[in-house]
N, C-alpha and C positions, 0 to 999 in steps of 0.2 A: 425541604418542601413537602407539603402534604401529598397524599396519594392522589387527591383530586387535581392538584396543580400539575402533577406529573402526567396524569391522564389527559388533562387539558392541553398541555404542551405537545403530547404525542398526537392529539387530534389536530393541533395547529400545523404540524409538519405536513399533514395531508390537505388541510383546508387552504392554507396560504402558500403561494409560490415564494421562494426565498427572497425575491426582490419586491414583494408586494408592499408598497409604501404606506397604503392606507391600513393594511393589516398590522404593519409594524407600529404605526401611530396608535392604533387601538390598544395594543399590548402595552406600549409605553404609558398611555394615559390610564388604563383601567386594570392592567395586570392580565395574565394569561387566562385565568378562569372567567373573569367578566368579559374579556374580549371575545372569548369563544361563544358566550351566551348572546352577545350582541350580534356577532357575525352569523349565528345560526337562527336569529330571530326570536330568541327567548327573552331578550331585553330590547327596549327601544334604542334605535340608533340616532343619536342627536349630534349635530355638528359640534366640533370642538377645535381649539387651536386653529390651524390653517386648513383643516379637513372640512370641506364644504358639504352641504346636503347632497349636491350632485355627485361628489366623489364617493360619499357613503352609499348612495343609491346604486352607483355603478359597481362598487365593491360587493354589495349584497347580491346583486345580479350575478356577478362573477362567482361568488362563493356558493350560491344556491345549487349549482350543478354538482357540487362535490359533497353536499350535506348527506345525501343517501349513502355515500361510501364511508362516512365517519364511524368507524368501529375501533377506537383506540385500544380497548381491552384486547381485541383480537390481534391487533398489530403487535402489542406487547407480548402476547402469548406466542406469536409466530417467531419473533426475534429470540425469545427464550428457547424455543425448540431448535433454533438454528445455532444455539450455543453462544448467544450474545446478550445484549441488553440495551437499555436506553438511558443516556445520561442527560441531566438537566443542570443548568447553572446552580451553584451552591452545593452540588454533589462533591464529595471529597475527590473523586476521580475526574471531575470536569477539567478539560485542558485549559490551563490558565491563558494560553496564547489567544484563545478565541475572545477573551474579554477585551482585547484591543480593537476588535472589529466594531464599527458603528452599527453594523447589521448582523450581529452574532446569531447563530442558529437558535431556534426555539429549544432544540434539544439535539442530541447526537446519537444516532443508532450505530451500534458496533457489533462486530463478530470477531472472535479470536481470543487470544491470550492478552488480557489487559493488565493483569498482575497488579502492580502498585499504582497503575495509572499511566497516562501518556506523558512522556518526558516534556519538560518545558522547552520553549524556543531556544534557549541557550545550549540545548543538547540535540537539536534537530536541524537537519539541512534538507531543504526541498531541492530535488534535482528533476528538471523537466526539459522538454524540447520536442523536436519534430517526431511525428509518427513514422515518416519515411526517412529515417536517419541514414546517414552514410556510414561506411565502415570506420571512418575517422571518428564520427560522433559516437558510435557504439563502443569503440576502443577507449576513448577518453572517458565516457560515462562509466564503463566497467571499472577502469582503474580508479577513478575518482570515488565512486560509491563504495567500492571494496575497501579502499584504504581509510575512508572516513568511518566506515563501520568497524574496521579493525581498531580504530581509535575510540570506540565506545559511543559513537554518535548514531542517531536514528535517521534513516533516510525516508523522506516523505515524497510521495509521487502519486500519480493518478491511474495506474494500471493500464494505461493505453499502450498500444504497440509502439515500437521504436524506443526512444530515449527512456520513457517511463519504465518499460519492461526491463530494459538493460539495467537501470538503476536498482530496481527491486531485486533482481536476480543477483547482482553483484553484492548488494547489502546482505542478502541471505548467506552468500558464500563467505563474506568477511566477518560475520557476527562473532563476537566473543562470548555471547550468552549472558551479557550483563544488562539486559533490558531488551525491549522490542527492537528487532533488527531493522524493520521497515514497516511503514504504514501506508496503505493505499486509501485514498479518498475518492469515493465513487459519486457519479452524478445521477444515480438511480437507486432503487431499493436493493438491499443486501441479500435478498432471496435469490437473485440471479447476478452472476458476475458478468460485467461488460467491459471489454468485448469477450464473447464466449470462448474465443481462442486462447484467452489468458486465464481460463478457469482453474487450470492446474497451478498456475502461478499464484492465483488468489488463495487457493487452499494452502500452499506452502507459506504464504505470508501469514495466514491465520494461525499456523502452527507455531509461529515465532513472533507474532505481532498481531495487528488488527486491520480489518477493513472498516471504513467509516462512511457514513452518509448522513446528511441532514434530512433525507427523504425516507419515508416509511417503506416497509416491504410492499412489493407490488408496483412501485413507482417506476415508470419508464424513463430512461435517460433522454434528454433533449438537448439541442444546441444551447438553449438558454440556460439549462441546468448545469451544463458543463462549464459555462462561463461563470456562473454563480459559485460552483464548486471550487473554482480556482482561488477564491478569497480564503477558503478554509485551509487549503494547502499552504498559502502564503502566511497565514496567521499562526499555524502550528510550528513554523520554522523560523529560526533566527536569521538564516540566509536562504534566499532563493537563488539557485544556480541554474542558469540557462546554458545548455551545452550547444544545441543547434536549434535554430528557429528561422523559418522563412519570414518574409517581410510582414505578413499578416497572421503569423502563427498564434495559436491560443496560448502558447507559453509566454508571449508578451503580455497577455492579459494577466497571467499570474504574477509576472514581474511588476506590473503597474499596481496590482493590489498590494504587493509587498511594499512598494514605495509609499503608498497611501497611508499605511500604518507604521511608517518609519522603520521598516525592516531593510536589511542589506540586500542588494541585488548584485549577484556575481555573474559574469559572462565569460564564456570560453570563446576566444577568437577562432575564426576559421579562414579559409582561403577567400580572397576577394572575388574569386571566380565562382564560388559556390553559392547557389541560391539558398541552400540550407543554412547558411550563416548570415544571410542578409539581415535577418531580424536581430541577431546578436550584435552586429555592427551598428544597427540602428539604435539599439539601447545605449551603446557606448557613445555614439554621437550626441544623443540627447542629454548625456551628462549625468544620468542618475545611477549608472551602474559602474562596477569596478571590474577591470579585466583580471582574470585569474588564469593560471596555467597549471595548477595542480592543487591537491587537497590541502597542502600547507597554507596556500593563500586563503582558502575557504575557512579553515580553522582560525586563522589570524583575524579574519573579518568577524567570525562568530564570537571571538573573545573581546572585540572592541565595542 
């Protein structure tokens, strides 16, 4: 891509929220550069496809508040100072798994050691679950992620407290040094690690892997952005393994994203008396997930 297209995509990550359907339609119709000009008022906004004049008007109103903050060159300079970069589709290092998403990111901000690129879904396992995990969940996660990493697989998670953090730490402990040990996908800008209590963990991840986000530096994490972030976790991995999850856990959202793009969903069973496993059992009852009891089951799914 030309430098202008890269700059345009960097700008779009600040202008459009990940799930902005009108913005996505603009890019699909006109390309990133022209869509940016339309969204910022440099070109006329005419209805097209099923995007009505009212929808465009509302979109322009929504985007107008963010136009003064559009400084993509500064965002690109910031991520470079942080030891990272910005990937766009067609880059050699662009993660191929993201191409399976119907709403792939406009680009991907990263920090850390990217090396030869991010491993494909056949070499990655997402491990996720409750923030308030039990000792059982922590132990299962640690054993699972450690042994998967020992087998040369990359563990994908979201840097949250609980299952996510245990998965990242175990992957770092188990890495054989034959690729990124673990990748954390964040719901905000990479200039600050969230939650801040896991900042040291994030630094350790960047020493042997990367932190990723579809949002530019300075972006604050929100509940909506966490839910959107989950689709990236699911797309990067060939299997999403849910260790513990409450009935309405965000981990279920990640699992549903995985199912939507025909990825495997693995579930670790728990006690029928544990609220922390109610979501796991719900996934099994709904029929889209496979029960697993160890890393061997996960690697078998990954190979199928």
